[in-house]
C-alpha distance (Angstrom), angle and dihedral (degrees) to the residues before:
residue distance angle dihedral
X1 . . .
X2 3.80 . .
X3 3.84 121.1 .
X4 3.74 106.7 -121.7
X5 3.89 128.1 -171.5
X6 3.81 117.8 -175.7
X7 3.77 120.4 -158.4
X8 3.82 107.6 -154.7
X9 3.76 148.8 142.7
X10 3.86 131.1 -133.9
X11 3.82 91.8 -126.7
X12 3.74 93.0 53.6
X13 3.84 112.5 99.9
X14 3.83 94.8 -163.6
X15 3.79 88.5 52.3
X16 3.82 92.6 54.5
X17 3.78 91.2 45.9
X18 3.85 91.9 49.6
X19 3.83 91.7 46.6
X20 3.83 89.4 52.7
X21 3.80 90.6 46.8
X22 3.84 91.6 51.9
X23 3.83 92.9 46.2
X24 3.79 90.6 48.9
X25 3.80 89.7 54.2
X26 3.75 96.3 43.4
X27 3.74 93.7 -113.0
X28 3.84 109.0 160.4
X29 3.83 114.4 -144.4
X30 3.71 144.4 160.1
X31 3.71 115.6 -120.5
X32 3.83 122.2 -142.5
X33 3.88 111.1 -173.8
X34 3.85 108.1 -156.8
X35 3.84 91.9 -158.2
X36 3.84 95.6 49.8
X37 3.80 93.5 46.1
X38 3.79 115.1 25.7
X39 3.81 90.1 -164.0
X40 3.76 87.6 72.1
X41 3.75 90.1 54.1
X42 3.78 91.8 51.1
X43 3.87 90.4 48.6
X44 3.85 89.6 49.2
X45 3.86 92.7 48.4
X46 3.87 91.4 47.1
X47 3.89 91.8 52.0
X48 3.83 100.9 38.3
X49 3.86 105.2 20.2
X50 3.82 91.2 -121.5
X51 3.78 145.0 64.6
X52 3.90 94.8 -128.9
X53 3.87 112.2 138.7
X54 2.94 145.5 -128.3
X55 3.80 95.0 55.5
X56 3.80 124.7 160.1
X57 3.71 135.7 -157.9
X58 3.82 109.4 -157.0
X59 3.80 112.9 -174.0
X60 3.84 90.5 -23.4
X61 3.81 94.7 -49.6
X62 3.89 119.6 115.3
X63 3.82 121.4 -128.3
X64 3.84 128.9 177.2
X65 3.83 104.5 -123.9
X66 3.80 95.5 -148.4
X67 3.78 140.4 43.5
X68 3.76 110.5 -113.2
X69 3.77 113.5 -111.5
X70 3.81 92.5 7.7
X71 3.83 132.9 97.1
X72 3.77 121.8 -114.1
X73 3.80 111.6 -69.5
X74 3.72 126.7 -167.7
X75 3.84 90.3 -147.8
X76 3.88 89.1 59.0
X77 3.81 91.4 45.9
X78 3.84 89.3 51.7
X79 3.89 90.4 53.8
X80 3.82 87.7 54.1
X81 3.70 93.1 60.5
X82 3.85 102.1 29.0
X83 3.79 93.0 -110.1
X84 3.86 113.5 155.1
X85 3.74 127.8 -153.6
């Protein structure tokens, strides 16, 4: 199983949707809230150049957990995790 870290914030709607999606699909992840722990925000900004959330690290590779300018979509979330259908 992949090691997954999610950078998020409680006030982020896309973050909450992605968390729900992951939980519904049994995807185990470590959550790092950038508002609750500013060190996570610094880490995210150093790695990506921004503080946009949600962001995922899947087996050491960084992925934006949202489509810029678009609302959360289940089909996009499925592509992140290689889920078909």
